[in-house]
SEROLUM-689258 format. One record per residue: residue number from 1; y, z, x of N, C-alpha, C in turn. Coordinates in nm, 2 decimals, padded with zeros to 4 digits. Layout:
REM residues N
+-----+--------+--------+--------+--------+--------+--------+--------+--------+--------+
| num |   n_py |   n_pz |   n_px |  ca_py |  ca_pz |  ca_px |   c_py |   c_pz |   c_px |
+-----+--------+--------+--------+--------+--------+--------+--------+--------+--------+
| NUM |      Y |      Z |      X |      Y |      Z |      X |      Y |      Z |      X |
...
+-----+--------+--------+--------+--------+--------+--------+--------+--------+--------+
REM end
This chain:
REM residues 117
+-----+--------+--------+--------+--------+--------+--------+--------+--------+--------+
| num |   n_py |   n_pz |   n_px |  ca_py |  ca_pz |  ca_px |   c_py |   c_pz |   c_px |
+-----+--------+--------+--------+--------+--------+--------+--------+--------+--------+
|   1 |  00.95 | -03.10 | -02.42 |  01.01 | -03.03 | -02.31 |  01.15 | -03.10 | -02.29 |
|   2 |  01.31 | -03.03 | -02.30 |  01.36 | -03.05 | -02.26 |  01.38 | -03.02 | -02.06 |
|   3 |  01.49 | -03.07 | -02.03 |  01.56 | -03.07 | -01.89 |  01.54 | -02.91 | -01.86 |
|   4 |  01.67 | -02.84 | -01.99 |  01.69 | -02.73 | -01.96 |  01.58 | -02.63 | -01.99 |
|   5 |  01.48 | -02.65 | -02.09 |  01.35 | -02.55 | -02.08 |  01.26 | -02.57 | -01.94 |
|   6 |  01.25 | -02.70 | -01.92 |  01.16 | -02.68 | -01.79 |  01.22 | -02.63 | -01.67 |
|   7 |  01.36 | -02.63 | -01.66 |  01.46 | -02.49 | -01.53 |  01.46 | -02.39 | -01.56 |
|   8 |  01.42 | -02.38 | -01.70 |  01.41 | -02.22 | -01.73 |  01.26 | -02.14 | -01.70 |
|   9 |  01.20 | -02.24 | -01.71 |  01.03 | -02.22 | -01.69 |  01.01 | -02.20 | -01.53 |
|  10 |  01.03 | -02.32 | -01.46 |  01.02 | -02.29 | -01.29 |  01.15 | -02.16 | -01.26 |
|  11 |  01.26 | -02.16 | -01.31 |  01.34 | -02.03 | -01.23 |  01.22 | -01.89 | -01.26 |
|  12 |  01.15 | -01.85 | -01.39 |  01.07 | -01.82 | -01.46 |  00.95 | -01.78 | -01.37 |
|  13 |  00.90 | -01.89 | -01.31 |  00.78 | -01.92 | -01.22 |  00.82 | -01.82 | -01.11 |
|  14 |  00.93 | -01.91 | -01.02 |  00.96 | -01.90 | -00.94 |  01.06 | -01.73 | -00.92 |
|  15 |  01.07 | -01.68 | -01.00 |  01.08 | -01.54 | -01.00 |  00.95 | -01.41 | -01.00 |
|  16 |  00.86 | -01.46 | -01.09 |  00.71 | -01.39 | -01.09 |  00.68 | -01.41 | -00.94 |
|  17 |  00.69 | -01.57 | -00.89 |  00.58 | -01.59 | -00.77 |  00.68 | -01.49 | -00.64 |
|  18 |  00.81 | -01.47 | -00.65 |  00.89 | -01.40 | -00.53 |  00.87 | -01.25 | -00.55 |
|  19 |  00.88 | -01.19 | -00.69 |  00.86 | -01.06 | -00.68 |  00.80 | -00.97 | -00.56 |
|  20 |  00.81 | -00.82 | -00.55 |  00.69 | -00.84 | -00.50 |  00.69 | -00.64 | -00.54 |
|  21 |  00.55 | -00.59 | -00.50 |  00.51 | -00.52 | -00.57 |  00.65 | -00.32 | -00.48 |
|  22 |  00.71 | -00.30 | -00.65 |  00.74 | -00.17 | -00.60 |  00.67 | -00.04 | -00.52 |
|  23 |  00.73 | -00.02 | -00.42 |  00.68 |  00.14 | -00.35 |  00.66 |  00.21 | -00.48 |
|  24 |  00.53 |  00.28 | -00.48 |  00.48 |  00.39 | -00.56 |  00.54 |  00.52 | -00.50 |
|  25 |  00.56 |  00.61 | -00.54 |  00.58 |  00.75 | -00.51 |  00.44 |  00.88 | -00.55 |
|  26 |  00.42 |  00.91 | -00.44 |  00.27 |  01.03 | -00.50 |  00.28 |  01.17 | -00.60 |
|  27 |  00.20 |  01.14 | -00.64 |  00.19 |  01.27 | -00.76 |  00.23 |  01.32 | -00.73 |
|  28 |  00.27 |  01.53 | -00.74 |  00.38 |  01.61 | -00.77 |  00.27 |  01.69 | -00.66 |
|  29 |  00.13 |  01.66 | -00.62 |  00.10 |  01.72 | -00.58 |  00.10 |  01.69 | -00.40 |
|  30 |  00.16 |  01.56 | -00.40 |  00.18 |  01.49 | -00.27 |  00.04 |  01.41 | -00.24 |
|  31 | -00.03 |  01.35 | -00.36 | -00.09 |  01.24 | -00.26 | -00.09 |  01.16 | -00.37 |
|  32 | -00.12 |  01.04 | -00.30 | -00.11 |  00.89 | -00.34 | -00.20 |  00.81 | -00.33 |
|  33 | -00.27 |  00.73 | -00.42 | -00.40 |  00.71 | -00.47 | -00.33 |  00.53 | -00.39 |
|  34 | -00.45 |  00.50 | -00.32 | -00.42 |  00.37 | -00.24 | -00.59 |  00.29 | -00.29 |
|  35 | -00.58 |  00.22 | -00.40 | -00.72 |  00.12 | -00.41 | -00.77 |  00.03 | -00.29 |
|  36 | -00.85 | -00.01 | -00.21 | -00.84 | -00.12 | -00.16 | -00.95 | -00.24 | -00.27 |
|  37 | -00.89 | -00.34 | -00.26 | -00.94 | -00.43 | -00.36 | -00.95 | -00.58 | -00.23 |
|  38 | -00.96 | -00.66 | -00.30 | -00.97 | -00.82 | -00.26 | -00.87 | -00.87 | -00.20 |
|  39 | -00.80 | -00.77 | -00.20 | -00.64 | -00.85 | -00.21 | -00.58 | -00.79 | -00.11 |
|  40 | -00.63 | -00.66 | -00.06 | -00.62 | -00.54 |  00.03 | -00.61 | -00.36 | -00.05 |
|  41 | -00.44 | -00.37 |  00.05 | -00.38 | -00.21 | -00.05 | -00.37 | -00.20 | -00.12 |
|  42 | -00.39 | -00.16 | -00.27 | -00.28 | -00.18 | -00.38 | -00.22 |  00.00 | -00.40 |
|  43 | -00.17 |  00.00 | -00.43 |  00.02 |  00.02 | -00.37 | -00.02 | -00.10 | -00.21 |
|  44 |  00.03 | -00.12 | -00.17 |  00.07 | -00.14 | -00.01 |  00.18 | -00.06 |  00.03 |
|  45 |  00.31 | -00.02 | -00.07 |  00.42 |  00.06 | -00.03 |  00.39 |  00.16 | -00.06 |
|  46 |  00.42 |  00.35 | -00.05 |  00.41 |  00.45 | -00.06 |  00.55 |  00.51 | -00.06 |
|  47 |  00.60 |  00.54 | -00.10 |  00.76 |  00.63 | -00.15 |  00.73 |  00.75 | -00.08 |
|  48 |  00.80 |  00.83 |  00.03 |  00.76 |  00.96 |  00.08 |  00.90 |  01.03 |  00.14 |
|  49 |  00.87 |  01.13 |  00.14 |  01.01 |  01.23 |  00.23 |  00.99 |  01.26 |  00.35 |
|  50 |  01.08 |  01.27 |  00.44 |  01.09 |  01.24 |  00.57 |  01.00 |  01.41 |  00.59 |
|  51 |  00.91 |  01.42 |  00.72 |  00.88 |  01.50 |  00.72 |  00.81 |  01.60 |  00.66 |
|  52 |  00.78 |  01.52 |  00.48 |  00.72 |  01.60 |  00.39 |  00.54 |  01.57 |  00.39 |
|  53 |  00.40 |  01.68 |  00.42 |  00.30 |  01.63 |  00.41 |  00.28 |  01.56 |  00.28 |
|  54 |  00.17 |  01.47 |  00.36 |  00.15 |  01.33 |  00.22 | -00.02 |  01.32 |  00.26 |
|  55 | -00.06 |  01.33 |  00.15 | -00.21 |  01.27 |  00.15 | -00.21 |  01.09 |  00.06 |
|  56 | -00.28 |  01.02 |  00.21 | -00.33 |  00.90 |  00.14 | -00.47 |  00.92 |  00.06 |
|  57 | -00.51 |  00.84 | -00.02 | -00.67 |  00.88 | -00.07 | -00.64 |  00.77 | -00.14 |
|  58 | -00.78 |  00.67 | -00.06 | -00.80 |  00.55 | -00.02 | -00.94 |  00.50 | -00.09 |
|  59 | -00.96 |  00.45 | -00.16 | -01.05 |  00.41 | -00.23 | -01.12 |  00.27 | -00.25 |
|  60 | -01.21 |  00.27 | -00.12 | -01.24 |  00.08 | -00.14 | -01.34 |  00.03 | -00.30 |
|  61 | -01.31 | -00.07 | -00.36 | -01.38 | -00.08 | -00.47 | -01.43 | -00.21 | -00.43 |
|  62 | -01.40 | -00.28 | -00.26 | -01.45 | -00.47 | -00.25 | -01.52 | -00.43 | -00.14 |
|  63 | -01.66 | -00.47 | -00.22 | -01.79 | -00.47 | -00.16 | -01.70 | -00.58 | -00.03 |
|  64 | -01.70 | -00.66 | -00.01 | -01.67 | -00.75 |  00.10 | -01.55 | -00.75 |  00.15 |
|  65 | -01.47 | -00.69 |  00.23 | -01.36 | -00.71 |  00.24 | -01.35 | -00.61 |  00.46 |
|  66 | -01.27 | -00.65 |  00.46 | -01.22 | -00.61 |  00.66 | -01.17 | -00.47 |  00.65 |
|  67 | -01.11 | -00.40 |  00.52 | -01.07 | -00.31 |  00.53 | -01.16 | -00.17 |  00.46 |
|  68 | -01.31 | -00.19 |  00.55 | -01.38 | -00.12 |  00.52 | -01.33 |  00.06 |  00.65 |
|  69 | -01.22 |  00.03 |  00.68 | -01.20 |  00.09 |  00.74 | -01.01 |  00.06 |  00.72 |
|  70 | -00.94 |  00.20 |  00.73 | -00.77 |  00.20 |  00.79 | -00.78 |  00.31 |  00.88 |
|  71 | -00.67 |  00.21 |  00.97 | -00.61 |  00.30 |  01.12 | -00.45 |  00.31 |  01.07 |
|  72 | -00.35 |  00.44 |  01.07 | -00.26 |  00.47 |  01.05 | -00.23 |  00.46 |  01.19 |
|  73 | -00.06 |  00.42 |  01.17 |  00.02 |  00.47 |  01.29 |  00.03 |  00.60 |  01.39 |
|  74 |  00.01 |  00.61 |  01.49 |  00.04 |  00.73 |  01.53 | -00.08 |  00.84 |  01.53 |
|  75 | -00.20 |  00.79 |  01.42 | -00.34 |  00.85 |  01.40 | -00.44 |  00.80 |  01.53 |
|  76 | -00.50 |  00.82 |  01.62 | -00.63 |  00.79 |  01.67 | -00.74 |  00.75 |  01.63 |
|  77 | -00.73 |  00.81 |  01.50 | -00.87 |  00.83 |  01.44 | -00.88 |  00.70 |  01.36 |
|  78 | -01.01 |  00.59 |  01.35 | -01.03 |  00.50 |  01.23 | -01.06 |  00.58 |  01.13 |
|  79 | -01.04 |  00.58 |  01.00 | -01.13 |  00.63 |  00.91 | -01.13 |  00.56 |  00.87 |
|  80 | -01.32 |  00.58 |  00.81 | -01.38 |  00.42 |  00.74 | -01.41 |  00.51 |  00.62 |
|  81 | -01.40 |  00.38 |  00.53 | -01.38 |  00.35 |  00.37 | -01.52 |  00.32 |  00.27 |
|  82 | -01.57 |  00.43 |  00.30 | -01.73 |  00.37 |  00.18 | -01.71 |  00.33 |  00.08 |
|  83 | -01.73 |  00.23 |  00.01 | -01.76 |  00.17 | -00.09 | -01.75 |  00.30 | -00.23 |
|  84 | -01.69 |  00.29 | -00.28 | -01.67 |  00.37 | -00.48 | -01.65 |  00.55 | -00.38 |
|  85 | -01.59 |  00.55 | -00.28 | -01.61 |  00.73 | -00.24 | -01.42 |  00.75 | -00.22 |
|  86 | -01.36 |  00.80 | -00.24 | -01.24 |  00.89 | -00.19 | -01.23 |  00.89 | -00.09 |
|  87 | -01.10 |  00.89 |  00.01 | -01.13 |  00.93 |  00.18 | -00.98 |  00.98 |  00.17 |
|  88 | -00.99 |  01.10 |  00.22 | -00.87 |  01.21 |  00.20 | -00.80 |  01.18 |  00.34 |
|  89 | -00.66 |  01.11 |  00.38 | -00.58 |  01.11 |  00.50 | -00.45 |  01.10 |  00.50 |
|  90 | -00.46 |  01.24 |  00.57 | -00.31 |  01.33 |  00.58 | -00.27 |  01.30 |  00.63 |
|  91 | -00.11 |  01.26 |  00.60 | -00.04 |  01.25 |  00.74 |  00.10 |  01.31 |  00.70 |
|  92 |  00.22 |  01.32 |  00.80 |  00.36 |  01.34 |  00.80 |  00.41 |  01.22 |  00.81 |
|  93 |  00.51 |  01.20 |  00.77 |  00.59 |  01.08 |  00.75 |  00.74 |  01.10 |  00.84 |
|  94 |  00.78 |  00.99 |  00.92 |  00.85 |  01.03 |  01.03 |  01.00 |  01.05 |  00.94 |
|  95 |  01.09 |  01.12 |  01.05 |  01.24 |  01.08 |  00.97 |  01.29 |  01.02 |  00.93 |
|  96 |  01.26 |  00.89 |  00.94 |  01.33 |  00.76 |  00.90 |  01.25 |  00.66 |  00.96 |
|  97 |  01.28 |  00.54 |  00.86 |  01.14 |  00.40 |  00.93 |  01.04 |  00.41 |  00.79 |
|  98 |  00.92 |  00.43 |  00.83 |  00.83 |  00.31 |  00.80 |  00.70 |  00.42 |  00.88 |
|  99 |  00.61 |  00.48 |  00.85 |  00.45 |  00.48 |  00.93 |  00.38 |  00.40 |  00.86 |
| 100 |  00.30 |  00.29 |  00.94 |  00.22 |  00.17 |  00.86 |  00.10 |  00.19 |  00.90 |
| 101 | -00.02 |  00.14 |  00.80 | -00.13 |  00.18 |  00.80 | -00.18 |  00.03 |  00.73 |
| 102 | -00.33 | -00.01 |  00.81 | -00.39 | -00.15 |  00.80 | -00.49 | -00.12 |  00.84 |
| 103 | -00.62 | -00.25 |  00.78 | -00.76 | -00.22 |  00.81 | -00.77 | -00.24 |  00.93 |
| 104 | -00.93 | -00.25 |  01.06 | -00.91 | -00.28 |  01.19 | -00.87 | -00.43 |  01.20 |
| 105 | -00.85 | -00.51 |  01.11 | -00.81 | -00.69 |  01.20 | -00.65 | -00.71 |  01.16 |
| 106 | -00.61 | -00.58 |  01.10 | -00.46 | -00.58 |  01.05 | -00.45 | -00.73 |  00.95 |
| 107 | -00.54 | -00.75 |  00.90 | -00.55 | -00.86 |  00.77 | -00.44 | -00.79 |  00.65 |
| 108 | -00.47 | -00.67 |  00.64 | -00.43 | -00.63 |  00.52 | -00.37 | -00.49 |  00.57 |
| 109 | -00.21 | -00.46 |  00.50 | -00.14 | -00.39 |  00.56 | -00.06 | -00.31 |  00.45 |
| 110 | -00.01 | -00.19 |  00.54 |  00.07 | -00.12 |  00.39 |  00.15 | -00.04 |  00.48 |
| 111 |  00.21 |  00.05 |  00.42 |  00.31 |  00.18 |  00.52 |  00.38 |  00.28 |  00.44 |
| 112 |  00.36 |  00.35 |  00.46 |  00.48 |  00.49 |  00.38 |  00.62 |  00.43 |  00.44 |
| 113 |  00.72 |  00.44 |  00.30 |  00.86 |  00.41 |  00.35 |  00.92 |  00.53 |  00.30 |
| 114 |  00.99 |  00.57 |  00.44 |  01.05 |  00.74 |  00.38 |  01.19 |  00.70 |  00.31 |
| 115 |  01.22 |  00.79 |  00.24 |  01.35 |  00.78 |  00.12 |  01.45 |  00.89 |  00.13 |
| 116 |  01.56 |  00.84 |  00.10 |  01.66 |  01.02 |  00.13 |  01.61 |  01.11 | -00.01 |
| 117 |  01.62 |  01.23 |  00.05 |  01.61 |  01.30 | -00.08 |  01.73 |  01.29 | -00.15 |
+-----+--------+--------+--------+--------+--------+--------+--------+--------+--------+
REM end
């Protein structure tokens, strides 16, 4: 392999590693599907319009994880996530910024990202 090919391969590898997952948009019905895996919340970013009610539907697929519950910023309730059972959490995104959610140990995190309409 020539040095040019090696450089191209290295650049491609660095780009692949550095790419972050795109924020997902909720369905037309206002539901965002989030799966809890051994990697955490997938997707971990949800795009939403400011002030529009949204349902986060969490489904835990990993048995061995600290994300057996989810806590949403400004929500006093810890929502338990039984294995393979969808759990709906209704939220209203703020006027701007983000609304965070995380496992109780704060190891796995995500956010609702407010976007302009």
